[in-house]
Backbone bond lengths (Angstrom), bond angles and torsions (degrees), N, CA, C in turn:
res aa  C-N    CA-C-N  psi(-1)  N-CA   C-N-CA  omega(-1)  CA-C   N-CA-C  phi
1 M - - - 1.442 - - 1.527 109.57 -
2 V 1.299 115.29 135.17 1.462 121.52 174.79 1.514 107.49 -126.98
3 N 1.313 115.88 126.25 1.457 122.07 178.35 1.523 106.80 -122.90
4 K 1.330 115.92 98.20 1.460 121.34 -175.10 1.527 110.96 -60.20
5 K 1.318 115.39 134.09 1.463 122.80 178.76 1.527 108.82 -122.90
6 T 1.312 115.79 166.97 1.462 120.01 178.50 1.523 110.25 -91.94
7 W 1.328 115.47 160.06 1.459 119.99 174.49 1.526 110.39 -62.57
8 K 1.337 117.02 -33.10 1.466 120.60 178.52 1.524 110.37 -62.39
9 E 1.332 116.91 -45.64 1.457 119.99 179.20 1.532 110.68 -62.84
10 F 1.337 116.46 -41.26 1.462 121.16 177.72 1.525 110.32 -59.33
11 R 1.322 116.57 -46.32 1.466 121.61 -180.00 1.528 110.90 -66.35
12 D 1.333 117.08 -47.31 1.463 121.30 -177.44 1.525 112.85 -63.12
13 S 1.330 117.55 -27.51 1.467 121.45 -179.97 1.527 112.72 -75.59
14 G 1.337 116.72 -13.44 1.458 120.67 -176.25 1.517 112.69 93.63
15 M 1.325 117.62 -4.87 1.463 120.68 -177.10 1.528 112.53 -67.00
16 L 1.338 118.15 -34.75 1.470 120.02 177.56 1.525 109.81 -61.53
17 W 1.331 116.37 -47.21 1.468 120.71 177.94 1.532 110.28 -59.83
18 W 1.333 116.46 -46.18 1.472 121.03 -177.32 1.532 111.09 -60.89
19 I 1.325 116.24 -49.11 1.462 120.67 -179.10 1.522 110.86 -65.82
20 N 1.332 116.73 -39.37 1.467 118.95 179.09 1.521 111.85 -66.54
21 M 1.331 118.30 -30.10 1.471 119.43 174.55 1.529 109.54 -59.77
22 I 1.324 116.00 -42.35 1.466 120.30 179.40 1.528 109.99 -69.40
23 L 1.322 116.85 -47.36 1.466 120.85 -178.30 1.525 112.52 -62.11
24 H 1.328 117.91 -33.03 1.468 120.89 179.32 1.522 111.58 -58.27
25 T 1.314 117.24 -30.70 1.472 121.09 178.07 1.520 110.98 -55.18
26 F 1.325 116.08 -33.59 1.459 122.06 -176.13 1.532 112.78 -103.93
27 G 1.340 116.66 7.68 1.453 120.51 179.50 1.520 113.43 77.80
28 W 1.318 116.86 27.42 1.462 122.47 179.30 1.519 109.91 -124.15
29 A 1.336 115.60 163.12 1.467 121.77 173.67 1.521 108.71 -159.03
30 I 1.320 115.41 156.32 1.454 121.66 167.32 1.525 105.19 -93.26
31 V 1.316 116.34 122.20 1.465 122.03 -176.34 1.518 109.13 -107.75
32 M 1.328 116.07 137.03 1.461 121.47 175.85 1.517 109.21 -119.11
33 D 1.322 116.01 133.18 1.459 121.43 170.89 1.522 106.53 -89.64
34 I 1.330 116.33 118.21 1.462 121.34 -175.27 1.522 108.49 -120.73
35 E 1.320 115.37 125.02 1.462 121.76 179.48 1.531 110.12 -75.79
36 E 1.328 116.13 167.01 1.466 120.65 -179.34 1.523 112.65 -58.71
37 D 1.331 117.62 -29.54 1.471 121.29 179.50 1.530 112.63 -83.40
38 G 1.343 117.14 2.32 1.459 121.99 178.04 1.511 114.63 93.23
39 E 1.341 117.58 -5.37 1.459 120.50 -179.75 1.530 110.15 -70.30
40 I 1.318 115.45 133.10 1.464 121.45 176.83 1.524 106.81 -90.07
41 T 1.343 116.31 116.82 1.461 120.60 -174.37 1.522 113.23 -102.51
42 N 1.325 117.15 -13.52 1.461 119.97 179.41 1.518 108.27 -161.94
43 C 1.317 115.82 152.51 1.455 121.63 177.81 1.525 107.74 -149.13
44 Y 1.335 116.36 131.50 1.459 119.10 -174.93 1.531 110.52 -157.60
45 P 1.328 117.63 155.82 1.463 120.76 173.31 1.527 109.10 -79.91
46 A 1.326 115.65 148.16 1.458 119.87 179.93 1.517 110.59 -148.03
47 R 1.329 115.06 150.73 1.463 120.77 169.53 1.518 106.92 -81.25
48 V 1.324 116.88 137.01 1.460 121.77 -177.68 1.523 110.64 -133.94
49 K 1.334 115.85 154.64 1.460 120.59 178.69 1.524 112.18 -91.39
50 F 1.343 116.40 -24.49 1.461 118.63 -175.49 1.517 111.40 -80.91
51 R 1.334 114.17 157.95 1.455 121.32 179.74 1.518 108.24 -132.38
52 G 1.311 116.93 120.46 1.455 120.94 175.73 1.520 113.26 82.83
53 F 1.336 114.22 -179.07 1.456 123.20 -177.31 1.517 109.94 -127.68
54 G 1.320 115.38 164.92 1.454 121.19 176.12 1.522 111.35 -73.30
55 E 1.321 114.63 169.99 1.468 120.65 -175.23 1.528 112.32 -60.05
56 K 1.331 119.13 -43.23 1.464 121.22 -178.97 1.524 110.98 -64.14
57 N 1.346 117.16 -45.33 1.466 119.96 178.00 1.519 111.52 -61.47
58 N 1.329 117.14 -39.87 1.463 119.95 178.28 1.525 111.23 -65.76
59 S 1.327 117.09 -44.02 1.467 119.75 178.56 1.523 110.55 -61.15
60 D 1.332 117.29 -46.86 1.467 121.06 178.43 1.532 110.70 -60.56
61 G 1.328 116.98 -42.15 1.457 121.32 -179.77 1.519 112.25 -63.04
62 Y 1.332 116.79 -45.87 1.466 119.63 179.01 1.526 111.27 -62.96
63 I 1.314 117.35 -37.66 1.468 120.66 177.72 1.524 110.17 -63.69
64 K 1.336 117.27 -46.43 1.471 120.71 -179.23 1.522 111.89 -62.89
65 V 1.330 117.05 -45.27 1.464 120.17 -179.45 1.531 110.19 -66.47
66 S 1.323 117.78 -40.43 1.473 120.76 178.16 1.521 110.87 -62.48
67 K 1.332 117.27 -41.48 1.468 121.03 177.81 1.526 110.14 -64.26
68 Y 1.337 116.59 -43.60 1.468 119.90 178.49 1.527 110.32 -58.57
69 L 1.323 116.87 -45.93 1.465 120.39 179.87 1.523 111.22 -63.53
70 A 1.324 117.38 -43.82 1.456 120.45 179.51 1.527 111.37 -62.19
71 D 1.329 116.51 -40.49 1.466 121.01 -178.17 1.522 113.26 -75.30
72 N 1.332 117.98 -20.72 1.461 121.10 -172.75 1.515 114.55 -123.10
73 A 1.309 117.96 7.75 1.470 121.26 -174.28 1.522 112.99 -57.28
74 E 1.309 116.99 -45.19 1.466 119.69 -176.25 1.524 111.45 -64.15
75 I 1.316 117.35 -46.48 1.458 119.54 -178.95 1.532 112.09 -68.39
76 L 1.341 116.57 -35.50 1.470 119.73 176.15 1.525 110.60 -62.18
77 K 1.338 115.77 -41.60 1.466 120.35 177.53 1.510 110.99 -63.32
78 E 1.323 117.12 -46.40 1.468 121.29 179.95 1.535 111.03 -61.41
79 E 1.317 117.09 -43.84 1.470 120.47 -179.89 1.519 111.34 -63.53
80 S 1.322 117.07 -37.52 1.458 119.86 -178.34 1.520 112.27 -69.59
81 E 1.316 116.62 -23.57 1.454 121.30 -177.41 1.524 112.91 -93.10
82 S 1.320 117.11 -8.78 1.472 117.83 -177.40 1.518 112.77 -100.30
């Protein structure tokens, strides 16, 4: 099953932050160009020099991912069992 989602939904769920934490280990990141109105106009992989995020970004990311898990735990469990 494939259920296409938007880059905005991916970002809002905390998944972009989570994946970029992993990618930073290898000097990579998924970069999004975001306009002032919040529209995502481009998304691409990039090599980066920085590693990790600041404390506020990490706190916000953990909150978003925790909320996503809480809101989707039952369906994730069902999907894993089918």
